[in-house]
N, C-alpha and C positions, 0 to 999 in steps of 0.2 A: 667456383661453378663445378658442378657435380653433373653426371652422366643421366641421372634421373631428371635432372632440371632440363638438359638438352631433351629428351626423350619427350618431355611432356610439352616444353616448348613445339618440336616437332608437329606432334597429336594436333596442338590446338592448332597450329597454322593451317595443317591439313582442312579441318573441320569449320575453323570459323567460328566456332561455335563450345563454348565451356562445358556446357553440359554431354553434349555429344561426346567431347574429347575425355571428360570424366569417366565416361563408360566404357570407351574403349580401353583407358588406362585403369581402370579398377579401383577409382578414385572417388572419394566425396568432391564436390564442386568446390567449398572451401579450400581443402587440403591443395588441389591443384592451381587454385588462385594464387596460394600462398607461396607455392614452388615458382610459378611466373611472376611472382612479385618479387620473391630472393633474384633469381636470374637477373631481371631489370638492375635491381641495385647494385648485383656483384660487376656486370656490364657497363653499367652508368649510361645505359639509353632504354628507351620506351620501346618496346618492342609490337606493342598492339594498341589500336586506339579504337574507340568510337565515331563513324562516320554516320549520320542520318541514320541513329538506331542499328547500325550493322557493326560486326566484329572486326576490323581488319589489319594488315600487318604496315606496322610503318614504315617507312625509306630504310630504317635500320634495320628494323626485322625482316624486311624482305631481302637485304643483303647478307643477313645473319644466317638465313633458313638453310643456303646451299653448303656454307659450312659447317654447321651444327650435322645437318646428315652426314657427311663428311667424315665428321669425327666419330659420329657414332658408328659407321662402317667401317673407319680403321679400330675404333673399340672392339667390335665384333671379330674382325680378323684377328687381332692380337690373340684374342681368347680362344680363337679356333687353331690359331698357328698354336700357341701354349700347349692345348691340349691334344692337337696331333703329334707335338716333340713329346710329350709325355707317352704317348701310346707307341714313341719310335716310326710314327707316319712319315714324320720329316726330319731332316738333320743331314749327316755326313757318316759314310762308315768309310774308315780306314783298312784296305785288304790288301794285304801282301801274298804273293803265291810262289812258289815253286813251277819252275818252267813244265816240268811232268804233267802238274795239273791243269794246263791249259788245253790238252786234247780230250778231255770229257767231264772230268769232275767240276771246274770252273763253269765252263758254259752252263752244266747244269744246276748250279747253284744258284748263280749269279742270274739266270734264265728266272727260275722261280722266284726269287726275292724282286726281282726287276717287276715282274709280273703283279704281285701281292702289295710294294711300296713303290710304286713309279716317283715319286717325288723325294728320296731320298737321294743325296748327290754320293757318286760313288767314286773314290780316290782306289786307284788300282796301280799296282807295279810289281814287277817280276823280283824278289828276293830269294837269297839262300834263307835254309834252315836255320843254320848260326846266326844271319843278321837278324831274321825275323823274330828271333826267340828275345834276342836283347832289345830290340823294337818293342816287343810286348811287355817283358817287364819295366821298360821305361814309361810306357804309357805313349811312345809316339806312335802305335797302330792299334784299329782295336781288334783285328781278328787275322790269324795266318792261317795260311793251306800248307801244310808242310809234312815231312817226313820225319820224324822222331826216330832217331837210332835206339831213345830207350825213353823213361818218362822223364819231364822234365821239371824240375822242382819250383811251385810259386806259380806254375801254370797249370788250366786245364784244358783237356782236348778229348775230342770223340771221334773216331774211326769213321771216313765216308766212302772208303774204297779201298779194296785190298787186290793189289794189281801184279801180275808175274812179271819175272825177268825172260826179256826173250834177245834172241840173235838175231843182228841186222846184218847181212852180207851183201857184197858185190853180187848182182843178178847172175853172174858168169862164174860164180864161186864153186869150187865142185861140189858142195853141198847142198847147194840152193835148190836141188829139185827133191829134196828130203823133205816132210812134213815136219818130222821133229829130230833135232839132231842132240849132242852131247857134249858138254862142255870139251871133254878130252879131247872129242872129236877136232877142235880148234887149237890143240896145243903149237903148230907148228906154224900160225897166223899169228901176223902182226895185230895190235890192238888199237884202236882207238877209244879213249876213254875222258870222263870229263876231268879238268885238271881239280886236283886236291884244294885249291883255292875257292872254287867255286860247288865243289861238291864233295867234301872229304869223306864225309859216311858213305857215298855211293860209292866211290872212287877205291877205298879201302876194302868192303864189303864184297865189290866186285872181284878184287885181285885174291880176298881170301877164300872164295867160292872156286875160283881157277886153281890154286894151291892145293885144297881139299879135293879137286879133280887129279891130283898128280903132276900140275906144271905151275910155275911162273908164268902170266902173261906177258909177251914180249911189247910193252908199248913206243908204237911209232911216233905217234901223232897224239895232242891230248887238244880238246875242246872247251870253251867255256858255256856252250848252249847245245843243246839237241840238235837243233838245223845245223851248226855246224858239224856236228862228227857224222848226223846222217849223209850228209854233201861230200864229207872224207871218205865214208866208205862209198858212195856211187863213183867215185874218182878211182876206187880200186886200191886206195891207200892201205886198206885193213880192214877187220871185221869190228864190231862192237856189240855189247850188251846194254840193252836198254831197258828201261821201265815202260810196261804197256800201262796205256794206250800209246801208240808210236805217233810218228808225224805222218800225213798222208804224203807218198812219194810215188813216182811212178816205177811200176814193180819192172819194168826194162831196165832199169839202175840197180834198184836196191828191193831185196826181199827179207820180210820179217819171219822167224821159225821159231817156233815153241820151243822150248829146251825138255830134254827127257830126265833130265837130273832133279831129284826130290828138294827143291828152294824153297825156302820160305815166301810169301807173299809182301810185297813192299806195302807197309801201310800209309794211306795217306788220310790225315787228321786235320780238323779245322782245331786250332787251337787260341786261347784268349785266358786274360789276365783276370782271375776274380776280383781283383779291386776295380775293373771297369764296368760302371755302372749304367753306361750309355743303354738307353731304351732301342735303338737303333740297333744294337749288337743283340741284344736279347731277343729282338725279333729275327736277325737274321739265324741268330742258333736255334729258335724254333724252329725254322725252315729247314734248315741244315741234316 
């Protein structure tokens, strides 16, 4: 049984006239009759009969008609799904992101992608840069939103934002009234930083900046995520240095201040493996 035979059967059943059906199908009447006869042989039943010079469906033909239409619809759906998958319009995108991406870049990129490809399933999770690079190389994820300390061999990337480092201070801190402050002004403060396990590059670079400013930060508390760090700053346990954009917070509890030091921005990049040929990934990168 072939799809073209099913299509011919459905059209003949709708017209109940071989001549009109042949015109619709752009076939000759003998060719169409042969297709119907072949289908009847494959099924082992008669689909049509002549009753008082009229062409009618048999009981078997009437029972087969709905299923034939359903098979044709399912075949059409399968073709469309395959085509849409090839174009990257359906499928799954496994995306991981560092937490500092959640306040601007992630909503921006995902918003544009969701608008363009609403039928793609998004598999999202926060993940450190180190774990992302491992997962990208292993093929466990499709794309990462991360902050490379340097170029990563075997991966490709493109920068999607360049973000400054800012100081997070308790609202009652003596420097909170300033618009900009220098790192050296914080030398006497306790610091709250990321743990090295969750953000070794951020932790080490910030310590290096402080040392370049003439002091080694006195780290009193550490946090695994930015919300925890900001909460500890709000509690008055110390100051912190964070990558902007920063989480929204009550200005009566915490203030963010620009740094006057000449520091390079932190680059946020989209990264992927060139070995990954996912059409969905291709479309995400096109919009990023």
